[in-house]
C-alpha positions in Angstrom: 157.7 138.4 70.6 154.2 139.3 69.9 151.4 136.7 69.9 148.2 137.1 68.0 144.9 135.8 69.3 141.9 135.1 67.2 138.5 135.5 68.8 135.7 133.2 67.4 132.3 134.5 68.0 129.7 131.9 68.9 126.3 132.0 67.2 123.5 133.4 69.4 121.2 130.7 70.9 117.7 130.5 69.5 115.5 132.3 72.0 112.8 129.6 71.7 115.3 126.9 72.6 116.5 128.9 75.6 112.9 129.5 76.8 112.0 125.8 76.3 115.1 124.8 78.3 114.1 127.1 81.1 110.5 125.7 81.1 111.7 122.1 81.1 114.2 122.8 83.8 111.5 124.4 85.9 109.2 121.5 85.4 111.9 119.0 86.4 112.8 121.0 89.4 109.2 121.3 90.4 108.6 117.5 90.1 111.8 116.8 92.2 110.7 119.2 94.9 107.2 117.7 94.9 108.6 114.2 95.2 111.0 115.2 98.0 108.2 116.9 99.9 106.0 113.9 99.5 108.7 111.7 101.0 109.2 114.0 104.0 105.6 114.3 105.1 103.5 111.6 106.6 101.1 109.8 104.3 97.6 111.1 104.2 94.9 109.3 106.2 93.7 106.0 104.8 96.5 106.0 102.2 97.3 102.4 102.5 93.7 101.4 102.3 93.1 103.4 99.2 96.2 102.1 97.4 95.8 99.8 94.4 95.1 96.2 95.4 98.0 93.9 94.7 96.0 91.4 92.7 94.9 94.2 90.3 98.5 95.3 89.8 99.8 91.8 88.9 97.9 90.7 85.7 98.6 87.2 84.6 99.7 86.0 88.0 96.4 84.4 88.8 94.0 82.0 87.3 90.4 81.5 88.3 89.7 78.6 90.6 86.2 77.0 91.3 87.1 76.4 95.0 89.4 79.2 96.0 88.2 81.8 93.5 91.8 82.4 92.3 95.2 80.8 92.7 98.7 81.6 91.4 99.5 80.3 87.9 101.9 77.4 88.2 105.2 78.2 86.3 104.5 82.0 86.3 107.7 84.0 86.2 107.4 87.7 85.9 108.6 91.1 87.2 106.4 93.4 89.2 107.2 97.1 89.7 106.0 98.2 93.1 106.7 100.6 95.9 109.2 98.1 97.1 111.1 98.1 93.8 111.2 95.8 90.7 110.5 92.4 92.2 110.7 89.0 90.5 107.7 86.8 91.2 108.0 83.1 90.3 105.5 80.3 91.0 106.6 76.7 91.4 104.8 73.9 89.5 103.0 73.1 92.8 101.6 76.6 92.8 103.5 78.3 95.6 105.8 81.3 95.2 109.5 80.5 95.0 111.8 77.7 94.2 112.0 74.1 95.5 112.6 73.3 99.2 116.1 72.3 100.4 116.2 68.5 100.2 117.7 68.1 103.7 115.4 70.5 105.6 111.9 70.1 107.1 109.1 71.9 105.1 106.8 74.4 106.6 104.0 76.2 104.7 103.1 79.9 105.1 99.6 80.7 104.0 97.4 83.8 104.2 96.7 86.8 102.0 98.8 89.5 100.3 100.9 90.0 103.5 102.0 86.4 103.2 102.6 86.5 99.4 104.6 89.7 99.8 105.2 90.6 96.2 106.6 93.9 97.5 109.9 92.2 98.4 112.1 89.6 96.9 112.1 86.0 97.9 115.4 86.5 99.7 114.0 89.4 101.7 110.7 87.7 102.7 109.8 86.7 106.2 109.6 83.1 105.1 113.3 83.2 104.1 114.3 84.9 107.4 112.3 82.6 109.6 113.4 79.5 107.7 117.0 80.4 107.9 116.8 81.0 111.6 115.1 77.7 112.2 116.9 75.5 109.7 113.7 74.7 107.7 112.3 75.5 104.2 109.3 77.8 104.7 107.4 77.9 101.5 105.2 80.8 100.5 101.6 79.7 99.8 100.1 83.2 100.2 97.5 84.5 97.9 96.0 88.1 97.6 92.7 88.6 99.3 92.4 85.2 101.0 90.2 84.6 104.0 90.9 82.1 106.8 88.8 79.5 105.0 90.7 80.0 101.7 94.0 79.8 103.6 92.9 76.5 105.1 91.8 75.0 101.8 95.0 76.3 100.2 97.1 74.6 102.8 95.3 71.3 102.2 95.9 71.6 98.4 99.6 72.4 98.8 100.3 69.9 101.6 98.7 67.1 99.5 101.2 67.8 96.7 104.3 68.4 98.9 103.8 67.0 102.4 105.1 69.4 105.0 105.7 69.3 108.7 103.9 72.5 109.8 102.0 75.6 108.7 102.0 79.2 109.7 98.7 81.0 109.0 99.3 84.8 108.9 95.9 86.3 110.0 95.7 89.9 108.9 93.4 91.8 111.2 92.7 94.5 108.6 90.2 92.4 106.6 90.5 88.6 107.2 87.7 88.7 109.7 85.3 90.3 107.3 86.6 88.1 104.4 85.5 85.1 106.4 81.9 86.4 106.0 82.2 87.3 102.3 84.0 84.2 100.9 81.4 81.5 101.9 78.6 83.7 100.5 80.4 84.3 97.2 81.1 80.6 96.7 77.7 79.5 98.2 79.3 77.0 100.5 76.8 74.8 102.5 77.4 75.5 106.2 77.6 72.7 108.7 75.6 72.8 112.0 78.9 73.6 113.9 79.4 76.7 111.7 82.2 75.2 109.6 82.5 74.5 105.8 83.8 71.4 104.1 86.3 71.9 101.3 84.5 71.7 97.9 85.7 69.2 95.4 87.1 70.2 92.0 85.8 68.8 88.8 88.6 67.1 86.8 89.6 68.8 83.6 87.9 72.0 84.5 89.3 75.0 82.6 91.0 77.7 84.6 90.9 81.1 82.9 93.8 83.5 83.4 93.1 86.8 85.1 94.8 89.3 82.8 97.8 89.0 80.6 101.4 89.6 81.9 103.5 92.3 80.3 106.9 93.2 81.5 107.0 96.6 83.3 108.3 99.5 81.3 110.9 102.0 82.5 108.0 104.4 83.3 106.3 101.6 85.4 109.4 101.1 87.4 109.9 104.8 87.9 106.3 105.8 88.7 105.8 102.8 91.1 108.5 104.2 93.3 107.1 107.8 93.3 105.4 108.8 96.6 104.1 112.0 94.9 102.3 110.0 92.2 101.0 107.6 94.8 99.5 110.5 96.8 97.8 111.8 93.6 96.3 108.3 93.0 95.1 108.1 96.6 93.5 111.5 96.3 91.5 110.3 93.2 90.4 107.1 95.0 89.3 109.2 98.0 86.7 110.7 95.7 85.5 107.2 94.8 84.9 106.5 98.4 82.8 109.7 98.6 80.8 109.0 95.4 80.6 105.2 95.2 78.5 103.7 98.0 79.7 100.1 97.3 83.3 101.1 98.1 82.4 103.2 101.1 80.3 100.3 102.5 83.3 97.9 102.2 85.6 100.2 104.1 83.0 100.8 106.9 82.4 97.0 107.2 86.2 96.3 107.5 86.8 99.1 110.0 83.7 98.8 112.2 85.1 95.9 114.3 87.8 98.5 115.5 85.1 100.6 117.1 83.2 100.4 120.4 79.9 100.5 118.6 81.1 97.5 116.5 81.5 95.2 119.4 78.5 93.1 118.3 79.8 92.8 114.8 83.3 91.8 116.1 81.9 89.0 118.2 80.0 87.6 115.3 83.1 87.8 113.1 85.2 86.1 115.9 82.6 83.3 116.1 83.1 82.7 112.3 86.8 82.8 112.7 86.7 80.3 115.6 84.8 77.9 113.4 87.5 78.2 110.7 90.3 77.9 113.2 88.7 74.8 114.7 88.7 73.2 111.2 92.3 74.4 110.7 93.4 72.7 113.9 91.5 69.5 113.0 93.0 69.2 109.5 96.6 69.8 110.7 96.2 67.3 113.4 94.9 64.7 110.9 97.9 65.4 108.7 100.3 65.3 111.6 101.4 68.9 111.1 102.0 71.7 113.6 100.0 74.9 113.4 100.9 78.4 114.3 98.7 81.5 113.8 100.5 84.8 113.4 98.3 87.8 114.2 99.2 90.7 111.9 98.0 94.3 112.6 97.2 96.8 109.9 99.5 99.9 109.8 96.8 102.4 110.4 95.6 100.7 113.5 98.9 100.9 115.3 98.8 104.7 115.6 95.8 106.2 117.4 96.0 109.6 115.8 96.4 108.2 112.3 93.6 105.7 113.0 91.2 108.5 114.1 92.1 110.5 110.9 91.6 107.3 108.8 88.2 106.6 110.3 87.1 110.2 109.8 88.4 110.1 106.2 86.3 107.0 105.4 83.2 108.2 107.1 83.3 105.7 110.0 81.3 106.8 113.0 81.9 105.8 116.6 84.6 105.6 119.2 87.7 103.6 118.3 88.7 100.4 120.1 91.8 99.6 118.1 93.0 96.7 120.2 89.7 94.8 120.4 90.1 92.7 117.3 93.7 91.6 118.3 92.7 90.7 121.8 89.6 88.9 120.6 91.6 86.8 118.2 94.2 86.0 120.7 91.6 84.9 123.3 89.9 82.6 120.7 93.3 81.0 119.8 94.0 80.5 123.5 90.6 78.9 124.0 91.2 76.5 121.2 94.7 75.7 122.4 96.3 76.9 119.1 99.8 78.3 119.2 99.8 82.0 118.4 102.4 84.6 117.5 101.4 88.3 118.2 103.3 90.4 115.7 102.1 93.7 117.1 104.9 94.1 119.7 107.6 93.4 117.1 106.2 95.9 114.5 105.2 98.6 117.0 107.6 101.6 117.0 108.9 100.8 113.5 107.1 103.0 111.0 109.5 101.9 108.3 108.1 98.4 108.6 105.2 99.3 106.3 105.5 100.8 102.9 104.3 104.4 102.4 101.1 104.5 100.3 100.9 100.7 100.1 100.5 99.4 103.7 102.3 96.1 103.1 105.5 95.2 104.9 108.7 96.6 103.6 112.1 94.7 103.7 112.4 95.9 107.3 108.9 94.7 108.1 109.6 91.3 106.7 112.8 91.0 108.7 111.0 91.9 111.9 108.2 89.4 111.2 110.7 86.7 110.3 112.5 87.2 113.6 109.3 87.2 115.6 108.1 84.0 113.9 111.4 82.3 114.5 111.1 83.2 118.2 107.5 81.9 118.4 108.3 78.7 116.6 111.3 77.9 118.8 
């Protein structure tokens, strides 16, 4: 039996379509290769310092405050796309991040700057959750981007007067808290007491608090681009030019990094004196309120690696020999002198490069877990 087969000829592909497909495929392949390469190599020097400040990346989260400069907007509930993923950030009516405390557990406050707020991770992955679970307490997140020690103290007072707690953890970030203690009183023109301290200013009732930006949900591109190490490297390269060309920016970096040098010993001692005055007030306020106080000393990522620190200092035009451990040791000595319980986070984070996000510098999920365990051990 003979079978007949019919051959159907397909129409030839338009050459322009074929070429466009090749070009598009090449671009996609190139981007994927660039992204893969960026993830394999170490971040460039000063990358975490040049990354976008968290406060600028979260419009609508903050309102202006006459005492603290800015505070989270009560009732805020939004999503933030960051290097840590798409993270929900919600603010309780009392102004802290997260939900209400468990009714049957003691309440502890965690105050500090962006490392405390930790919008790079979810509430469930935060060090507050890890430490609270280990200790059987509700540790509430009172962190705010860019806060100094004085702001952390006044913030604790504001929160504790609304929801009386049993203790407070102040996360002192060595990267810029010391210099922020110099900047904040000057910006707010606080009158200084003879002992070097500052009294908490009073707010005027009914004073309007203007929102800092308008919240808009992140787009698909926001979510994708925020996770790209390649795009982050390009952004840092652009900001590196700003450091070279804008004196105001370069001065800020040199001021923050100088305490980590031998030549900056005098500056460091002055900053430690300012810190000691703030810690003394912190201790006095917690004693008056019947709360316990623990100060957790948090190192910046770049300062934990001597080679990377040297490259960062050179990149930002900082002159002098490095003394990377001087700020940490100085802070710990002042805490011991005052009799304030401390928790040195350096040993727990050392040897864990994944504890910090690449091209961000804040703690990753791994970093928050390590910090949570360290705080639980210290508080026990």
